[in-house]
C-alpha positions as CSV (number, residue, x, y, z in Angstrom):
1,M,0.2,31.0,33.9
2,I,0.2,28.3,36.5
3,T,-0.9,29.4,39.9
4,N,0.5,27.9,43.2
5,N,-2.8,25.9,43.6
6,M,-2.4,24.4,40.1
7,K,1.3,23.6,40.8
8,F,0.2,21.7,43.9
9,L,-2.4,19.7,42.0
10,L,0.0,18.9,39.2
11,N,2.6,17.6,41.7
12,A,0.2,15.6,43.7
13,P,0.8,11.8,43.3
14,S,-2.8,11.1,42.6
15,T,-3.0,13.8,39.9
16,R,0.1,12.5,38.2
17,L,-1.3,9.0,38.2
18,A,-4.6,10.2,36.7
19,I,-2.7,12.0,34.0
20,I,-0.6,9.0,33.2
21,L,-3.6,6.8,33.1
22,A,-5.5,9.2,30.8
23,I,-2.5,9.3,28.4
24,L,-2.3,5.5,28.4
25,C,-6.0,5.2,27.6
26,L,-5.4,7.4,24.5
27,V,-2.7,5.1,23.2
28,P,-4.3,1.8,22.2
29,I,-2.1,-1.2,22.4
30,S,-3.3,-4.4,20.8
31,V,-1.8,-7.8,21.0
32,A,-3.3,-10.6,18.8
33,P,-2.8,-14.2,19.9
34,G,0.9,-15.0,19.5
35,E,2.0,-11.4,19.0
36,R,4.4,-9.4,21.2
37,P,3.1,-6.1,22.7
38,V,4.4,-3.0,20.9
39,G,4.2,0.6,21.8
40,L,4.4,2.4,25.1
41,L,3.3,-0.6,27.2
42,A,5.6,-3.2,25.5
43,D,8.2,-3.3,28.2
44,S,5.8,-3.2,31.1
45,G,4.1,-6.4,30.1
46,M,0.7,-4.7,30.1
47,A,-1.4,-4.5,27.0
48,S,-4.9,-3.3,26.3
49,S,-6.9,-2.7,23.2
50,L,-9.9,-1.0,21.9
51,P,-12.7,-3.4,21.2
52,P,-12.4,-4.9,17.7
53,Y,-14.7,-3.9,15.0
54,Q,-18.1,-5.4,15.5
55,E,-19.2,-6.4,12.1
56,D,-22.9,-6.8,13.1
57,L,-23.2,-3.3,14.6
58,D,-21.7,-0.8,12.2
59,P,-22.0,-0.6,8.4
60,L,-18.9,0.2,6.4
61,P,-18.3,3.8,5.7
62,R,-20.3,4.9,2.5
63,N,-17.2,5.4,0.4
64,L,-15.8,1.9,1.3
65,T,-17.1,-1.1,-0.6
66,E,-16.2,-4.7,0.3
67,E,-13.7,-4.6,-2.5
68,G,-12.2,-1.4,-1.1
69,L,-12.1,-2.9,2.4
70,A,-10.2,-5.9,1.0
71,A,-7.7,-3.6,-0.8
72,L,-7.3,-1.5,2.3
73,T,-6.6,-4.6,4.4
74,V,-4.1,-5.8,1.8
75,Y,-2.4,-2.4,1.8
76,M,-2.1,-2.2,5.6
77,E,-1.0,-5.9,6.0
78,A,1.5,-5.8,3.1
79,K,2.9,-2.3,3.5
80,G,6.4,-2.3,2.2
81,E,6.0,-5.6,0.4
82,S,6.4,-6.2,-3.2
83,F,3.4,-6.7,-5.5
84,A,3.9,-10.5,-5.0
85,G,3.5,-9.9,-1.3
86,K,0.3,-8.0,-1.8
87,L,-1.0,-10.8,-4.1
88,A,-0.2,-13.3,-1.4
89,V,-2.1,-11.4,1.4
90,A,-5.1,-10.9,-1.0
91,A,-5.0,-14.7,-1.8
92,V,-5.2,-15.5,2.0
93,I,-8.3,-13.3,2.4
94,R,-9.9,-14.9,-0.7
95,N,-8.9,-18.4,0.6
96,R,-10.5,-17.7,4.0
97,M,-13.7,-16.5,2.4
98,K,-13.9,-19.5,0.1
99,M,-13.2,-22.0,2.8
100,K,-15.1,-20.0,5.5
101,Y,-12.0,-20.3,7.6
102,Q,-12.5,-17.7,10.4
103,S,-15.0,-16.1,8.0
104,D,-18.6,-15.9,7.1
105,G,-17.7,-15.8,3.4
106,T,-17.7,-12.0,3.0
107,V,-14.8,-9.6,2.9
108,K,-16.2,-7.7,5.9
109,G,-16.9,-10.9,7.9
110,T,-13.3,-12.1,7.1
111,V,-11.0,-9.2,7.6
112,L,-12.9,-7.6,10.5
113,K,-13.3,-10.8,12.5
114,R,-11.9,-10.5,16.0
115,S,-8.1,-10.9,16.2
116,Q,-7.7,-12.1,12.6
117,F,-6.1,-9.2,10.7
118,Q,-3.8,-7.0,12.7
119,P,-4.7,-3.6,11.2
120,W,-8.3,-4.1,12.5
121,N,-7.4,-5.1,16.0
122,T,-7.4,-1.6,17.3
123,R,-9.4,0.4,14.8
124,Q,-12.5,0.4,12.7
125,P,-12.7,1.2,9.0
126,H,-14.2,4.6,9.6
127,Q,-11.1,5.6,11.6
128,V,-8.8,5.0,8.7
129,S,-8.3,7.7,6.1
130,F,-7.7,6.3,2.6
131,D,-7.9,7.2,-1.0
132,L,-8.3,4.3,-3.4
133,N,-6.9,6.6,-6.2
134,K,-3.5,6.7,-4.5
135,Q,-0.9,4.4,-6.3
136,R,-0.2,2.2,-3.2
137,L,-3.8,1.5,-2.6
138,R,-4.4,1.0,-6.4
139,D,-1.7,-1.7,-6.3
140,S,-3.5,-3.4,-3.4
141,L,-6.8,-3.2,-5.2
142,L,-5.2,-4.7,-8.4
143,A,-3.8,-7.5,-6.3
144,W,-7.3,-8.2,-4.8
145,R,-8.9,-8.2,-8.3
146,L,-6.2,-10.5,-9.7
147,V,-6.6,-13.2,-7.1
148,Q,-10.4,-13.4,-7.8
149,D,-9.8,-15.7,-10.7
150,G,-8.7,-18.4,-8.3
151,R,-4.9,-18.2,-8.9
152,D,-3.1,-20.0,-6.2
153,V,-0.1,-17.9,-5.2
154,V,0.2,-19.1,-1.6
155,G,-0.5,-22.9,-1.8
156,G,-4.0,-22.5,-0.3
157,A,-2.7,-20.7,2.8
158,V,-5.2,-19.2,5.1
159,L,-2.7,-18.0,7.8
160,F,0.4,-15.8,7.6
161,Y,2.6,-13.8,9.9
162,N,5.8,-11.7,9.7
163,P,8.5,-13.4,11.9
164,R,10.5,-10.1,12.0
165,I,7.7,-8.4,13.9
166,V,5.9,-11.2,15.8
167,R,7.1,-14.2,17.7
168,K,6.1,-17.5,16.1
169,P,2.4,-18.0,17.0
170,Y,1.2,-21.3,18.2
171,W,-0.8,-22.0,15.1
172,A,2.4,-21.7,13.0
173,R,4.0,-24.5,15.0
174,V,1.1,-26.8,14.3
175,S,0.4,-25.8,10.7
176,H,2.1,-26.6,7.4
177,K,4.3,-23.8,6.0
178,V,3.6,-23.5,2.3
179,A,5.4,-20.3,1.3
180,T,7.6,-17.5,2.2
181,I,6.9,-14.3,0.2
182,G,8.7,-11.2,1.2
183,R,8.7,-10.9,4.9
184,H,5.6,-13.1,5.4
185,E,5.4,-16.8,6.0
186,F,2.2,-18.6,4.9
187,F,0.6,-21.6,6.4
188,V,-2.2,-24.1,5.9
189,P,-3.6,-25.7,9.1
190,R,-2.9,-29.4,9.1
191,Q,-6.6,-30.3,9.2
192,H,-7.2,-28.3,6.0
193,Q,-4.4,-29.9,3.9
194,T,-5.5,-31.7,0.8
C-alpha cells in the first residue's frame, strides 16, 4: 500500500527523473562506428554503452574455449542466416586472425576487440548463456571448423555489415566489396587488396 508520503515522492519531478535515469542505465545501448542507435534511446539521439570486454582483464568462462567463442560469435552475428552466411562470418574472423587485422591473432583478441563484432559491444562472454550442444550453435561451430582449412568463401574479406540494419559505415565506402551472402555485404580494405 502506498502512503501519502510515498505518493508525494513518486510524483516529485526529481524522483521521476531519478527513476527514468535508473531505468535507462539498466538498458545498455551500444552504437559501433557507422551504426544507428537502436533501442529505447534511438529516437532521442542519445546512446551509451557498457564498456566493451577487456580481453586483458578477464579470462574466458571455464566452459568457453577459443573455438567455442568463435562459434558463439558466428552464431550471434549470423543469426537467421543460412549455413553459407555462417561460413562467411567464420571466414572473416579467420581472415582477421591470419592478417592480424584489428586482431592479435587469437580468437579472443579478434572478436572481443573494442567495437569490432557487434554482439560483444555491450556484453561479455560470461553474460551470455549458451549450449554448444544446441543445433544452431553446432552449425556455427561446424562453420568455424570448416573454414580452418583456409577455404576462401568471402574473397579474403575482413569486414562485413548488414545494410538492412545499419547505415553504410565509412569503411564500406572506402573498401572493395567482394561478396554479398545472405543479408551481409563483405569487404576488403583497399590497402589489403592483392
